[in-house]
N, C-alpha and C positions, 0 to 999 in steps of 0.2 A: 504494500500500500504506500502511496505517496503521502506527503504531509497533509494535503487537502482532504484526502480520504480519511486519514486518521482523525482530523478535526471534525469532519462530518459525522463519523461514527461516534465521537464523544458527545456531540449534540443529540444524536439519536438515543444514546444510552441515558442521558439526562432526561430526555423527553419520556422515555420508557420508565423512568423512576427506578432504574437499576443501580442502586447505591454501590453494590459490590463492583459492578462493571465500571462505574464512574471512578471509584478509587483506583482500580487497576489500570485506568487510562493514564495515570500520572506516574512519574518517576517517584522513587522513595522519598526524595526531598522536594517533590513538586509542590507548587503553591497555586492557590486561586485567590485573587484579590478583587473584591467588589469595590471599585473606585468610587462609586456613588455614596458609599457609607464609610469608606476608608478602613475596611476590615480585610485582613489576609487570613486565609484558612490553609492549614497544612496537616498532613498526616491522615491516617485512616479514620480517626475520630472526628476531625474537623471538616475534611473535604466534602462529606455528604451533607453538611448542614444546609448549604444554599439550595441544593436540590430538594431536600425535605421541606424547607421553609416555603419555597415557591410552589411546590406540589400541594402543600396544605392550603396556601392562600389562593392559588389559581389551579384547581384540579384539571382544567382543560388547557394548561400551559402549552404554548407552541412557540418555537423559535423559527421565524420565517427568515431563511437565509437568502440574502440578496447577492452579495459579491464576495469573492475570495481573492486575496492578493498574497502572493508568496515571494519570499526572498530568502534563499537558503533554508535555515531551520525556523524562520519566522513566518507565521500565517496571520493575516489580518482579515477579519470578517465584518462586513456590514450586514446587520440583521435587524429584525424587530422582535420584541418580546410581546406576545399576544396571549390574552386569557381573560377570564371572567373572575373577578375578585369575590369568591364565595366563602373564603375562610380567613382566619386571622393571619395578618402579615407581621411576623416578628422582625423587629428592627432593633439595632443597638440602643436606640433612644426610646423604645416603647413598642407597643403592639397596636396596629391599625385593625380595628374590627372590620369584618366583611362589609363592603359597600354595595355589592351586587353589580358594580359597574365594570365595563369592559375596558381593558387597556390594549393599546397597540403602540408601544413606545420604541423609538429608535435606539439602537445600541451599536457599539463597536467593540469587538473583542480582539485581543492580541495574544497570540500563542507563541511560545518558544518550545520547540520539540527537540528531544535528545533521544536517539536510539528508538524512534517510533513511539515515544511516550511524551506526555505533556510535562515539561519542567516548570513552566510558568504560564499562567493564564490570567491576564489582566482584563477585567470586564468593565466597560464604560457605558452603563445604561443611562439614558436620559431621565434622571430622577424627577426633574421639573415637569417633563411631559407626563411621566407615569403618574405622579401625584396630582397633576391637573386633571387627568382623565378619571382618576378615582375620586375627585371632588375635594381633595385635601387642600389644595392651593386656594380654592375659593374661600376657605375658612382661615386663611392666613392672618386675617385681621385679629383673630383671637390671640395670636402670638405677638402682635406688634404693639408697641407703645405709641400713644398719640401725642 
């Protein structure tokens, strides 16, 4: 498999909610960083967390893959995160209860591969778009001082 195929397979494993397969897609020292919340996951206990969190919050979670760009062991993907917010979304700063709203948020992912496995996965989801679609940004006035 070439690097694009390896990354495509990793997305499918996440979409299938195959936690064991997700962990095995990474090198032993592999990392996943969600840049929108500034959290890095590593190791077999932490790597499944985001798959579990998004599967619980968006049971119909889909990653619509648009473009792949590769250079050596680096693969960059333009995609959209799509799903209906039917469960709690756990975040480092609290939990967002289900809104019942649909998201279709742009995202850019950067992968570094070593020996056919993911060494580093940096995910750049558009948090502002996602939270606007879920109705959170409309209530930002509750957090602002006048």
